[in-house]
C-alpha positions in Angstrom: -87.0 22.0 -85.1 -87.5 25.7 -85.5 -87.3 28.5 -83.7 -88.1 31.6 -84.9 -90.7 32.8 -82.1 -91.9 35.2 -84.4 -94.1 32.5 -86.7 -97.5 32.9 -85.1 -99.5 31.4 -87.9 -100.3 28.0 -88.8 -99.7 28.8 -92.7 -96.0 29.8 -91.9 -95.4 26.9 -90.0 -96.6 24.6 -92.3 -93.9 26.8 -94.9 -91.0 24.7 -94.4 -93.1 21.0 -95.0 -94.0 22.0 -98.3 -90.6 19.8 -99.5 -90.3 17.1 -97.2 -89.8 13.6 -98.3 -88.7 12.2 -95.5 -91.4 12.7 -93.0 -95.3 12.7 -93.2 -98.3 11.1 -92.5 -98.6 7.2 -91.5 -102.6 6.0 -91.5 -103.0 2.5 -91.7 -100.2 1.0 -92.5 -98.9 3.6 -95.2 -97.0 7.0 -95.5 -97.4 9.6 -97.6 -94.6 12.6 -97.4 -95.8 16.5 -95.9 -95.1 17.3 -99.8 -97.7 15.1 -101.2 -99.8 15.8 -97.9 -99.8 19.7 -98.7 -100.0 19.1 -102.2 -103.1 17.4 -102.0 -104.2 19.6 -99.3 -104.0 22.4 -101.4 -105.8 20.8 -104.3 -108.6 20.4 -101.7 -108.0 23.7 -100.8 -109.1 25.3 -104.3 -111.6 22.7 -104.5 -113.4 23.5 -101.3 -112.9 28.1 -102.0 -114.8 27.1 -105.3 -117.8 25.7 -103.2 -118.0 28.5 -100.4 -119.8 31.8 -100.9 -117.2 34.4 -100.1 -120.4 36.5 -99.2 -121.0 34.8 -96.0 -118.8 32.9 -92.9 -116.0 30.5 -94.8 -117.3 27.8 -92.7 -116.8 23.8 -93.5 -117.9 21.4 -91.2 -116.0 17.6 -90.7 -118.3 15.0 -89.5 -115.0 12.4 -89.7 -113.2 10.5 -87.9 -109.4 10.8 -87.9 -107.7 10.5 -91.1 -105.1 12.2 -93.7 -108.2 14.0 -94.8 -108.9 15.6 -91.7 -105.5 17.1 -91.2 -105.6 18.3 -95.3 -108.1 20.0 -94.6 -106.8 21.8 -91.6 -103.6 22.5 -93.5 -105.9 23.6 -96.8 -107.8 26.4 -94.3 -104.7 27.6 -92.6 -103.7 28.1 -96.5 -106.7 29.6 -98.5 -108.1 30.8 -95.5 -111.9 29.1 -94.6 -112.5 27.4 -91.3 -112.8 23.9 -90.1 -115.5 23.5 -87.8 -114.8 20.2 -86.0 -118.1 18.5 -85.5 -119.0 15.8 -82.6 -119.4 12.4 -83.9 -121.2 11.5 -81.1 -124.2 14.2 -81.1 -126.9 13.0 -82.8 -130.6 14.5 -84.8 -131.3 18.0 -83.9 -128.5 18.8 -81.6 -126.4 17.5 -84.1 -128.0 20.0 -86.4 -128.2 22.8 -83.9 -124.4 22.6 -83.5 -124.2 22.6 -87.8 -126.4 25.7 -88.0 -125.0 27.9 -85.0 -121.5 27.4 -86.5 -122.8 28.7 -89.9 -121.3 25.5 -92.1 -122.0 26.4 -95.7 -121.1 23.1 -96.6 -120.5 19.5 -94.5 -117.6 16.6 -94.7 -118.2 13.2 -93.9 -116.9 9.7 -94.6 -118.2 6.5 -95.5 -118.4 5.5 -91.6 -119.8 8.8 -90.5 -122.0 9.8 -93.5 -125.3 7.7 -91.4 -124.4 10.5 -88.8 -126.4 12.8 -90.9 -129.1 10.5 -92.1 -132.6 12.6 -90.9 -130.9 15.6 -90.0 -132.6 18.7 -91.6 -129.7 20.9 -92.8 -131.7 23.0 -95.7 -129.7 23.6 -98.6 -126.2 22.7 -97.0 -124.5 20.2 -99.4 -123.0 17.2 -97.7 -119.8 15.5 -99.0 -118.7 12.4 -98.5 -114.7 12.5 -98.7 -114.4 8.8 -99.4 -117.0 9.1 -102.2 -115.7 8.7 -105.7 -117.0 12.0 -106.6 -114.8 14.0 -104.5 -111.7 11.8 -105.5 -112.4 13.4 -109.2 -113.0 16.4 -108.0 -109.4 16.9 -105.8 -107.4 15.3 -108.3 -108.5 17.0 -111.7 -109.6 20.4 -113.0 -110.2 24.0 -111.3 -108.7 27.8 -111.3 -106.2 28.0 -108.6 -107.6 30.6 -106.0 -104.9 33.2 -104.9 -103.4 32.1 -101.3 -104.6 33.5 -98.0 -101.6 35.4 -96.0 -103.6 35.0 -92.3 -102.4 37.3 -89.7 -102.2 35.6 -86.4 -105.5 36.8 -85.0 -107.7 35.0 -88.1 -109.9 32.6 -87.5 -108.8 29.0 -88.5 -111.5 25.9 -86.4 -114.6 26.3 -84.7 -113.8 23.4 -81.5 -117.1 22.1 -79.8 -116.5 21.9 -75.5 -117.1 18.5 -74.7 -120.7 19.4 -72.5 -119.7 18.0 -69.7 -121.8 20.8 -67.6 -124.0 21.9 -70.6 -124.6 22.3 -74.3 -121.7 22.5 -76.2 -120.4 25.9 -77.3 -118.0 26.9 -80.2 -114.7 28.1 -79.2 -113.0 30.5 -81.5 -109.4 29.0 -82.3 -107.4 31.0 -84.1 -104.1 31.0 -86.2 -102.3 32.5 -83.1 -104.3 29.8 -80.4 -103.0 27.1 -82.3 -99.0 28.1 -83.5 -98.5 29.6 -79.9 -99.8 26.3 -78.4 -98.1 24.3 -81.1 -94.3 26.0 -80.5 -94.3 26.3 -76.6 -95.0 22.7 -76.6 -92.6 21.4 -79.3 -89.8 23.3 -77.6 -91.0 22.0 -74.4 -90.5 18.4 -75.4 -87.9 19.2 -77.9 -89.8 17.8 -80.9 -88.1 17.8 -84.2 -87.6 15.5 -87.0 -87.0 12.3 -85.8 -90.2 12.7 -83.9 -93.0 10.6 -84.5 -96.8 12.1 -83.4 -99.4 9.9 -82.3 -102.5 11.2 -82.9 -105.9 9.0 -81.8 -107.6 11.6 -80.1 -110.1 12.8 -81.9 -109.4 15.3 -84.1 -112.5 17.7 -83.8 -111.3 18.5 -80.5 -108.7 20.2 -79.3 -106.5 17.9 -77.3 -105.8 16.2 -80.3 -105.4 19.3 -83.1 -103.8 21.8 -80.6 -101.3 19.2 -78.4 -101.1 17.1 -81.1 -101.4 17.8 -84.8 -99.6 21.2 -84.3 -96.8 20.1 -81.8 -95.8 17.8 -84.8 -96.4 20.5 -87.5 -94.2 22.9 -85.1 -91.4 20.4 -84.6 -91.7 19.4 -88.5 -92.5 15.8 -87.5 -94.1 13.1 -88.5 -97.7 12.1 -87.2 -99.2 8.6 -86.9 -103.2 9.1 -87.3 -105.6 6.4 -85.9 -109.0 6.4 -86.9 -110.6 5.9 -83.5 -108.7 5.1 -79.9 -108.0 1.8 -78.9 -106.2 0.5 -75.7 -105.2 -2.5 -77.6 -103.9 -0.2 -80.7 -101.9 2.0 -78.8 -99.7 0.1 -77.6 -99.1 -2.2 -81.2 -99.1 1.9 -83.3 -96.4 3.2 -80.6 -94.6 0.2 -81.3 -95.8 0.1 -85.5 -94.3 3.7 -86.2 -91.7 4.5 -83.2 -93.7 6.7 -81.7 -92.3 9.0 -79.6 -95.2 11.4 -78.5 -98.1 10.7 -77.9 -101.4 13.1 -76.0 -104.2 12.2 -74.2 -107.8 13.6 -72.4 -109.8 11.9 -69.8 -109.3 8.3 -69.4 -106.7 6.4 -72.1 -103.9 6.0 -69.9 -105.9 3.6 -67.5 -107.3 2.2 -70.9 -104.2 1.4 -72.0 -102.7 -0.2 -68.1 -105.7 -2.1 -68.7 -104.0 -4.3 -71.5 -101.8 -7.1 -70.8 -98.1 -6.0 -70.6 -94.9 -7.0 -73.6 -92.1 -7.7 -72.0 -90.8 -5.5 -74.7 -93.0 -2.3 -73.6 -90.4 0.0 -71.6 -87.9 -0.5 -75.0 -90.3 1.6 -77.2 -89.3 5.1 -79.0 -92.1 6.6 -76.5 -90.4 9.8 -74.9 -93.2 11.7 -73.3 -97.0 11.2 -73.1 -98.6 14.7 -72.5 -102.4 15.4 -71.4 -104.6 16.1 -68.4 -106.8 13.9 -66.2 -104.9 11.0 -65.7 -104.3 10.3 -61.9 -100.9 10.3 -59.9 -101.3 6.4 -59.8 -101.9 5.9 -63.3 -99.3 8.4 -64.7 -96.3 6.8 -62.8 -97.7 2.8 -63.9 -97.8 4.2 -67.2 -94.3 6.0 -67.4 -92.7 2.6 -65.4 -94.0 0.1 -68.0 -93.7 2.5 -71.3 -90.0 4.2 -69.7 -91.5 7.4 -70.9 -92.4 10.7 -68.5 -96.3 11.9 -68.5 -96.6 15.1 -68.2 -100.5 16.0 -66.8 -101.5 19.7 -67.6 -104.2 22.0 -67.2 -105.8 23.7 -69.5 -109.0 24.0 -71.8 -110.2 24.4 -74.9 -110.7 28.2 -74.5 -107.4 28.7 -73.6 -107.7 31.3 -70.9 -105.6 29.7 -68.3 -102.3 27.3 -68.6 -101.0 25.7 -65.5 -97.4 24.1 -66.1 -95.8 21.6 -63.9 -92.4 22.3 -62.8 -89.9 19.1 -62.0 -90.8 19.7 -58.3 -94.5 19.7 -58.6 -96.2 17.1 -55.9 -97.9 14.2 -58.3 -101.5 15.3 -57.4 -100.6 18.3 -58.3 -101.4 20.3 -61.4 -98.2 23.2 -60.9 -97.6 25.9 -59.1 -100.1 28.6 -58.6 -98.4 32.0 -60.7 -99.9 35.4 -61.6 -102.1 36.0 -63.3 -103.8 32.8 -62.2 -105.6 32.6 -58.8 -108.2 31.1 -56.9 -111.0 32.7 -55.4 -114.3 31.9 -53.8 -116.8 31.6 -56.4 -119.2 33.9 -54.3 -117.1 37.1 -53.6 -114.2 36.7 -56.0 -111.9 37.1 -53.7 -108.6 35.1 -52.8 -109.2 32.4 -51.1 -106.5 31.4 -48.5 -104.5 27.5 -48.3 -106.7 24.8 -47.9 -109.4 26.3 -49.3 -111.5 25.1 -52.4 -112.3 27.9 -54.8 -112.4 28.6 -58.4 -109.2 29.0 -60.9 -109.3 31.8 -62.6 -106.8 34.3 -65.1 -107.2 37.6 -63.3 -105.3 39.6 -66.1 -108.3 38.5 -68.4 -109.3 36.4 -71.0 -105.6 35.1 -72.0 -105.9 33.2 -75.2 -109.6 33.1 -75.3 -111.3 34.4 -78.1 -115.0 34.4 -77.3 -117.3 31.5 -78.3 -118.9 31.9 -82.0 -122.4 32.9 -82.2 -122.8 32.7 -78.3 -122.3 36.3 -77.0 -123.5 35.7 -73.6 -121.6 32.9 -72.8 -118.3 34.6 -73.3 -119.9 37.7 -71.2 -120.7 34.8 -68.6 -117.0 33.3 -69.2 -115.4 37.2 -68.9 -117.9 38.4 -66.5 -115.7 41.2 -63.8 -112.9 41.3 -66.3 -111.6 38.1 -65.8 -111.1 34.6 -67.1 -113.5 32.3 -65.3 -112.3 28.4 -66.3 -115.3 27.0 -63.9 -113.1 24.7 -62.4 -112.5 24.4 -59.1 -108.9 24.2 -56.8 -107.1 25.1 -54.1 -103.3 25.5 -53.0 -101.7 24.0 -50.1 -98.9 26.0 -48.3 -96.1 25.1 -50.4 -98.1 27.0 -53.2 -99.0 23.8 -55.4 -102.6 23.7 -56.8 -104.5 21.0 -56.7 -107.7 20.3 -58.7 -110.8 19.8 -57.4 -113.5 18.8 -60.1 -116.1 21.6 -61.6 -117.9 24.4 -59.9 -121.1 22.0 -61.3 -119.4 19.3 -58.7 -120.2 21.9 -55.3 -121.3 19.5 -52.4 -123.7 21.4 -49.6 -122.9 18.6 -46.9 -124.6 19.3 -43.1 -124.0 23.5 -44.2 -120.2 23.2 -45.5 -119.2 23.1 -48.9 -117.3 20.3 -50.0 -115.8 19.7 -53.8 -116.2 16.3 -55.8 -112.1 16.2 -56.5 -110.5 15.2 -53.3 -113.2 12.4 -52.5 -112.4 11.0 -55.8 -108.1 11.2 -55.6 -108.5 9.2 -52.4 -111.1 6.6 -53.4 -108.4 6.0 -56.2 -105.7 5.1 -53.6 -107.9 2.0 -53.7 -105.9 -1.1 -55.5 -108.5 -2.4 -57.0 -110.4 0.9 -58.0 -109.8 2.0 -61.2 -111.9 4.7 -62.5 -114.6 7.2 -59.8 -117.1 9.4 -60.0 -118.3 11.8 -56.2 -121.3 14.0 -57.3 -124.1 15.4 -54.8 -127.7 14.4 -54.9 -130.2 16.8 -53.8 -132.1 15.9 -50.3 -134.4 18.0 -48.3 -131.6 20.0 -46.8 -128.0 20.2 -48.7 -127.1 17.1 -50.8 -125.7 13.6 -50.0 -122.6 12.3 -51.7 -122.9 9.3 -54.0 -119.8 7.6 -55.6 -120.0 5.7 -58.0 -116.8 3.1 -58.5 -115.3 0.9 -61.4 -113.5 -1.2 -59.7 -111.1 -4.5 -61.1 -112.3 -7.9 -59.3 -115.2 -7.8 -56.3 -115.1 -5.0 -54.0 -116.5 -6.2 -50.3 -118.5 -3.7 -48.4 -116.2 -3.7 -44.6 -113.2 -4.0 -46.2 -113.8 -0.6 -48.2 -115.3 1.0 -44.4 -112.1 -0.1 -43.4 -110.0 1.2 -45.5 -111.4 5.0 -45.7 -111.3 4.9 -42.2 -107.7 4.8 -42.7 -107.6 7.9 -44.6 -106.5 10.0 -42.4 -106.8 13.2 -44.9 -110.6 12.3 -45.8 -112.8 14.5 -43.2 -116.1 13.0 -41.3 -118.4 14.9 -43.8 -116.4 13.5 -47.0 -117.6 10.3 -46.6 -120.0 9.1 -49.2 -123.7 8.4 -48.6 -123.9 5.6 -50.8 -122.0 4.0 -53.2 -122.9 2.1 -56.2 -120.3 0.0 -58.1 -120.8 -0.3 -62.5 -118.8 -2.0 -65.0 -118.0 1.4 -67.2 -119.0 5.2 -66.2 -120.8 7.8 -68.9 -118.4 9.8 -70.9 -118.1 12.0 -73.6 -116.1 11.2 -77.2 -113.1 12.9 -75.0 -113.1 10.7 -72.2 -114.2 12.7 -69.8 -117.3 11.2 -67.6 -120.3 12.9 -67.8 -121.7 13.1 -64.4 -124.8 14.1 -65.3 -126.0 10.9 -66.9 -125.1 9.3 -63.7 -127.2 11.8 -61.5 -130.9 11.2 -63.4 -129.8 7.1 -63.8 -131.1 7.5 -60.0 -130.0 3.8 -60.0 -130.4 2.1 -56.4 -126.5 1.9 -54.3 -124.8 -0.8 -53.9 -124.1 -0.4 -50.5 -125.3 2.4 -48.1 -123.5 3.6 -44.9 -125.0 2.9 -42.1 -123.5 3.7 -38.3 -120.4 4.8 -39.8 -120.1 1.3 -41.8 -121.1 0.2 -45.5 -124.1 -1.9 -46.2 -125.2 -4.2 -49.1 -128.6 -2.9 -49.9 -131.6 -4.8 -50.3 -132.1 -6.5 -53.9 
């Protein structure tokens, strides 16, 4: 693994892989060396540049599931100076068209399994190219004039990545070479990723988790990559053993989904060393580590890169990491630091960090950086030992009996129940303030009386934190990156399974 900290572009980090034959890309059981993969990327880059108008932003949309072609396009962009725009495969119709237009895409790549997503979307004269078509395959195997190679600077734009859209319309985050290279090198060095490692990519490659915490880590460590088209819990277990995966990343609920699969006797003897991501519960992290004999590290971060909180060996299992400047937790209204135990917004008090702004959205950029500090929109609190605990999003504030409450602490307490697999807590506006609604996904039947007794035994659950209503469902609505979309739950206005009456939960009349 390279240790040259001066390397700050993806193009420079890819250079040592150009002649590598013993490592490369695995996909659908087939292997291609880094030498051949980057050779293909060079031809692909030539073809793309010949189609672009140099007087306009060199932006290329990719509406595709994970594939070696997606990886090759990233390598081509790094080498030839164009920008990949990751398009969310769960977006549809006018919303998808708006993303493509906002990002100034000159052309859009699709594949056989995503081509229909663009049907009926008005893109004007923007060409649509199918990566699996015979015409494209011929174009990247014959003829053409080799364009000059670009020597990018660390602050050159490499990719536009749309936010998940859990709290509003997705915004296109400007991700530079520095964004990718800095994070990739840091994580590769932190986890000792090197030539003998295999990095697993199953999170969607149009999102930052797969690219910054996965693909770039493999490039920085000069490791191999095993690509899966789409995440599958059962497929994860099979692929880890099939390809000898040593490092995998996740975001949202995949750890929980994998744990729901039937264990096998050889799970703990697999090669997996590191499972890295965010938003897995402390219980799931421990169970996953025990089952697969690996370390599970849950971090904190976002596509924007404005704040990073790193766990230390002594960080409690339910905390994000120690509070260290310039990270701070402040009152969202006054901007002043909060006291231990008090919930506030997590911010970067020194400025934008690695955030380079949203593309074509100066208003959203200014709002994120209001007051000269970076606002995450995430809530947290600090315990008496100085460790930060996540408390949800700013939109998860609830006003109950004149007191501001955060959803995150309530959700973590509910997840202590052995039958509850997933939970979403949010406020439902009433005449004065909010009432708390909890939506649960559970293994097996839950009993209202037993649930009441369980909550009564949780000494850190305050009387105002008890849900007013409880709804039990089969699954929670989620984004393509496995994050719960609470606004969908709010908009459903579905009847409760139980309501709280006289300090006890009782079934609602059906």
